[in-house]
N, C-alpha and C positions, 0 to 999 in steps of 0.2 A: 520657593521649592526647598523642601527639607534636605539633609544630608543623605546621600544614596546609601542604601543597605548594601549594595555590592558595586564595586568598580573593578573592571578588568583592564589593565593599561598596557598598551603596546605588546599584546600577546602575540608571540611568533612561534610556529610549530612546524617543524620539517620532518618529512619521512624520506627515505631513499628515493632520490630522483625527483621529489616534488615538495614544494613549500606550501603546506595546507593553509596556514595563517600567516599573515604578514602585518605586524603592527596593528592589530585589531583592538579597538576600544569598545567597551560596553559599560553603561552606567544604568542601574536599576534602582528605583525609588522604593522606599517601604510600602508595602501593601498594594503595589500595582500589579497589574497583569501586562507583562512586557513580551511582545511577540518578536520572534527572530524570523525573518524571511530570507530566502536565497535559493538559487538553483540547486539541483542534486550536485554534491561535490563542491559547493561553495565554501564549506568549512563549519556550518552551524553545528553539526554534531561533534565535530572535533573541538570546538570551543567549549561545548558543554562538558566534554570529557576532561578537559583541562581543568575546568571549573570544579568538577566533582572528584578529582583526584585519580580518575582511571588513567590519565596521563600525569605521572607524579612530578611534584616540583623537582626541577633539575632537567626534565625532558623537554622543556620549552623555556623561551625567554619572555620576560614581562613580568607584571606584578598583578596580584589579586588582593583586593582589600574588601574584607566583609565586615560589616558593622563597625567601621572605623578602624579595624586592625589588619595589619598585613598577614596574610596567610601562606603557608607552604605545605599544602596537603601532600602526603606521601602514599595515600591510598584513599579509597572510597570511604573506608571507615573513619578516616580523619575528618572528612567533609561532613559525614553524617552526624559525627560528634558535635559539629557546630550548627546542625540543623538544616544543612543542605542536602536534599534528596532528590535524586534523579530517577525518572521512570522511563526506560529505553522504549523505543518503537517496538523491538522485540521483547516481549514481557518476559521477566525473569522469575516465572513461577514454575513450580515442579508439578507436573500434572497429577502425579499418583498420591501426593500429600494432601492433606485436608486444607481447608480455608485458614484455620487457626494456625497449622503448622507453617504454612507459607507466611502469614503475617508476621509470626515471630521467629522465623528461620534466622539463626545467627544472634538472636536477641531474646532467647528462651526465657519463659517464666519459671524460675526454679523454686522448688519447694525445699524440703529437708535434704540435706546431703547433696548428692549429685542428681537427683531426680527432678523431672519436671513436674510442675503442679499443673495437671491438665484441666482441673476444675477452674482454676484461676485464668489459665490461657484461653479457655473456651468462653468464660464469661467475658473476659476483656476483649476478645475478638468479637463477640456479639455486640459489645457496646461500640467498638469501632466500625463495624458494618452497619449499624443503626445511623452512624454519623454521616455515612456516604450513601444513605438511602436503600440498603440491602437488608433483606430479612432472611437470608440464607442461614441454615444450620452451620455453625462453625466446623462441624465434623465432615461436612460435605467434601469429597474430593474435587479438586479444581478441575480435573478433566470432564466433569459433569455440568460445568457451567460454560455459557457463551462468552465470547470474547468481550462483549460490553460489560458483564459483570466482572470478568477478570481484571479489566482496566480499573474498576472502582476498588477492587481488593488491593490492586497496587497502591491505590491512594489511601486506603485504610492501613495498609503496611507503612506508608509515609507517615501517617499520623501518629502511629504507634512509637515513631522515632523523633516525636516532638518537632516536627518539620517547621522550619521558618521560611525557607526558600525552596519552592517545589519546581523542579525542571521537568516538563512533560514533552518528550520528543514525538511528534506525530501521534497524539493520543487518540485522534478520531479516524486515523487512516483506514482502519479495517472495520469501522462502526457503520450501522445503518442510521438514518436520520434520527430516529427516535433516541437511540443510545447516545448518539453524538449530542443532542440537545440536552440530555440528561447530565453527561459529563460536563458540558460547558456551564450548565446551571450549577453544579457542584463546585466548579472552580470560582464562580461568582461567590458562592456561599463562604468558601474558604477565604476569599478576599475580605468578605464582611468580619470574619474572625481575625483579620490582621495578617494573613498568610500571603506572602508575596509569590508570584508564579511567573516563570519563564515558559512561553509556549512557542515551540517549533511547529510550524504547520504550513502546508502548501495550499490550504483552503483559505483563499483570499476573503471570501465572504464571512467565514467563521472569524478571521482575524479583525475584520472591519466591525464585526458584532461584538467581540468581547475584549479587545486589547485596548489599553490606555495609550501606550505608545508602541512604536514598532521599529526595530532596527534592521536595516537591510545590509546583508553581507553578499558581495560578488567576488569570486576568484580570490577568496581568502582575505579580503580587505573589507573594512567598514566603509559603506557608501554613505549612509545618513541615519539618523534617528528622527522619526516623525511623530508628531503628537496626532493621534486618531481622532481628536475632536476638531481638528483644524479642517475646514471644508475643503482645502486642496489635497487632502490625504486620501486620495482616490485609489482604487484598485489599479487604474491605469499608471498612477504614479509609482505605486509599489512595483508593478511589472517592468517599467522602464528602469527603475533601480536595479532590479534582479537581474535582467537579461541584458542591460546596456544598450537597448534600443526599444523603439516603439513596436508593439505588436497590434497594429491597427485593427486587425481581426484575429480573434482567438483561434479560428480555424481556416486552414488554407482554402483558398477558393478551388473549386472543381466543377467542370461541366460534365455531368454524367454521360457516358456512352454505353448504355445498357444493351446487352445482347440477349442471346437465348438462355433458357434455364439450364443451369449447371447442377444444382443440388435440389433435390426434394425429399422430404421425409414425411412419411405417412402414417398416421395411427400410432405414434411412437408412445409406448407406455412402459414405465419403470416402476418396479417396487422397491421399497427400502430394503437395504442388504440384510438387516437383522430383525427388523420389526414386521412380524408376519401380518400381511393384509394392508400394509400402509402404502398407498399410492404416491409416489413423488412426482412423476411426470404422467399425465393422464390424456392419452389420445391426441398428442400434439401434431400438428401438420404445419410445416413451414417449407419455404422454398427461397433459393437465391438464385439470381442470374449473373451471367458474366458482365463484369464491369459495375457491379451493384455492391453497395454496402448497406447490409440490413442490420437492424438493431433488435436486441431483445431487452425489454424493460421489466422490472419486476422488483418487489421488495425482497428482503432477505427471507429466505424459506420458500420462495415462490417456486423453486425448481430450476432456475436458470443453469446453474452450474451442473446440477445432476443431469439435466438434459444433455449438456455438451459432454460431459465425461461418459455418459452411457453410449452416446453416439460414437465417440472415439475409443474404439477398441473395448467397449463395455467395461471401463475402469471403474464404474460405479453401478450399484444395483443388482437386481436378480429379476428373474421372470420378465426379461426385456422382450417386447413384441413390437412389431411394425416393420416398416420397409424403407430402405435407403436406396434412392435412385440417383445415379450420376449421368446426365445427358440422357435420361429416359430409360436408362438400363439399370436393373436391380443390382446392387453390389453388397458384398459382405463387410461389415466393420467389427467382426466379432473379436478381433484382436487389434492391438495397436499397429501391427505389421499389415494387417489386412486394411485398416483405414488409410494407413499411408499409402499403400499401393492403389487404393481407390482414388487418391488424390485429394485426401483430406488432412489437414494439420490443426493442431490444438495447442494454443499457448495459454496454459493454465492460469488462473487468478493468483495462485501461491507460487510465485516464480522461484522462491528460495527452497521450498519443499519439494515441489514436483518439477519445476521448469529447469533447474540448473544444478550442476555439481559445484558446490561453492570452494572446494579445495582444488579443483582442477583449473586449467588456464582457459583463456578465451578459445584458443584454437581447439581443444578438445570438446568444449561445450558446442561450438558452432557445428562441428563434424559428427556429433553424437547420433543424430537422427538420420544422417545421410552417408554412413559408412560404405554402404554398397556402391555408391558413386565414386568411392576413393580406393576401393580395394580390388585385388585381383588374386584369386586362388588364396584367399584368406589373409592376404598381407595388405596392410594400409600404406599407400604411398605418402609418406611423411612430407615430401617436398610439396606435393599437391595440396595436401592438408593445410600446410602453412599458407601456400598462395591463396586458397580459398578464404581462409580466415582472414588474411590481410586485406583481401578484396572487400569483405563485408566490413571490417573495421573502418575502412576509408569510406565506402558508399553509405553506410548508415552513421558515421561520424561518431564512432564509439571512442570515447576519450580514455585512452590508456596509453602507457609508454610503448607497449608492443603486444602481440597477440599471446606471448607467453605469460602475460600477468594473470595471477589467479583471479577469478571471477568475484570471489568473496571480497576483494579490495576495491571493487568498482561501486559507484554510487547507484542508487536504485534505478535511475533513468538509464544509465549505461548497461546495467544488467538486464533490463527489459529489452534493450536493442540487441543484446546477445540472444536472448530467447527468440526474438523475432528473425534474427540471422539464421539461427538453427533450423527454423521451420521454412523460412523462405528458400534455404538451400535444398530442402527436399522437392522443390518446385510443385507446391500443391495446387490444385484447381480451386479449392476452397480453404480459406484460412479462417478458423474460429478463434477469436480474441476475447478472452475472459478477463474483465476489468483491466484492459491494457495499460491504463495510465494511473493505477492506484498508487499512491504514495509518491508520485514524481512531480516535479515542478512544472509551471506553465511553459517555459522554454523547451524542456524534453518532450512535453505533450505535444507541442507543435511540431516537433520533429517526427514523432510517431504518427501523427495524422498525416504528415506528409508522406511517410512510408507507405501508409495505407492507400493514399491516393495514387502513388506511384504503382502499387500492385493492381488496383482495379483499372488503371490506365493501360495496363498490360494485358487486360481481359480476365484477370482472376476475380473471384467472388469472395467478399469478406462478410463474415457474421460477427457482430460485436455485441458482447454482453456488457452492460454498464450500469452502476448505480447512479450515475451523474447524468440526470435527464438533459441538461444544457449540452452535454458531450454527444449523447445520442442525437439531438436535434441538429447539432452542427456538423456532424460528420456522415449521417446516414441519409439514404434515399428513402427507405421504408422502415417502420419500427412495428414489431410485434409486442403486445404487452402479455405478460404471464402472471397469473394469481392461482395459488393452490394447485399448481402443476398443470394448469389448463390455459390455453390460448383465450384470452378474452377480447382481444381487439387487434387490429391491423390498420395503421395509418400511414400515409406518405408524410416524410418529415416536413414538406412544405404546408401541409394542412394542419400539423399536429401542433399543440401547445403543451407546456409542462402540466397545466390543469387537465387537459384532456388525458394525458398519459397517466396521471396520478389516479385520475377517477377509473380508468380501465384496470390499473394495477391494483385497486382495492375492490374490485367486483368479483362476484362469484360466478357470474354469468359467462357461459362459454360463447365465444363468437359463432354465429351462425352463418355458414357460408352460402 
């Protein structure tokens, strides 16, 4: 084996009250695709921030050796100057600037004097876009492009900096299957050009497909590095390393006790908020019973989130028609308050934008939707608010020093538990979960499935929207499929297969009842 292009030795990094990394070692070979696995909060992103200079030399203990030379990066500019480029999970693109402006931001193509040579910038941007398989006009604003294309633009931006080691933090977390496959194919192409990649991902199938080696980190420590060509390098082995125990079943067992119908939605139709005449949800009919978990499967753009948001306080769309019935009685969900009073709660797919106040603490986030239960004559009972938050922190196993911890400091899995706590506290009869496990690790997923099981055991009804078909098959009792805004099928989880669901998700034929 050749000399490593990167060695991180005995890296230790502490924050107030917590040691994020403890003597972590990482060795990466030239030209390989090296995956890093671990639960949320294990220290993966922290380690990469140390490597890229986000956490500068002096703020951590240990040694970084790159291409045979010791490094002491004081900033991200220092690491980029050596050809180390990191693409964070939260993309660092400016929505209202053009593609070319984003690619060369901080690395502008100058002409004479202090002026930017836009002809040169746009021409070079077009060449970089071609390298990542995009044919977009370089003057197109970023906010006109989907997240899949934005990920590719981040890679084009890295190529403009003569990248030698590319770090990708959860690059496919928000992508559909087609965009994910295209991105992984591009990483393989970059490997063919001699570019080394470090890939952080919770998608174990993805890692098995693309990684040459995988390093597992648990609780801020290196567990092992495994060769993915070894027949013993199974997903189960990775899971054992990540969580420190066997997960013999990815989904907790549940014996359904299904009761009477709780929610029925009839002929629900929603038009696009700005594009006149475009139907996003077309005469959808669904129902959920007490003690039942019902899934909605569909490709990106099928109308799943549009359905949920329009149902919950009409937070999406216009010209919304149809009926919502709770226990057979028609109710109004015209506002969020109306929906909550009717007994409906909705945990959005974008927890950081819609679901949480990241600069507020756990306590305030949990109480946000249920302040009426904590207030009298306009005053919130602070002691009761603390008690409630602490109760949910304990019962949902939210890993934080205390409930006064800002939510923005929590891992993705723990943030999701705060979102669930907020809505469970409103005591809903129906909880809608939109991509409830996106971007979180297998251990945290298991805990969230357990919370869902606990809710339906108490007689609640749960509606889950997910892009992961194994997840829907593993946790649901029934599954609806949605395509082009229309229901195309309804199957029990026991009789459904991934192939059945995919067939129905790609058909234009509406289910005939």
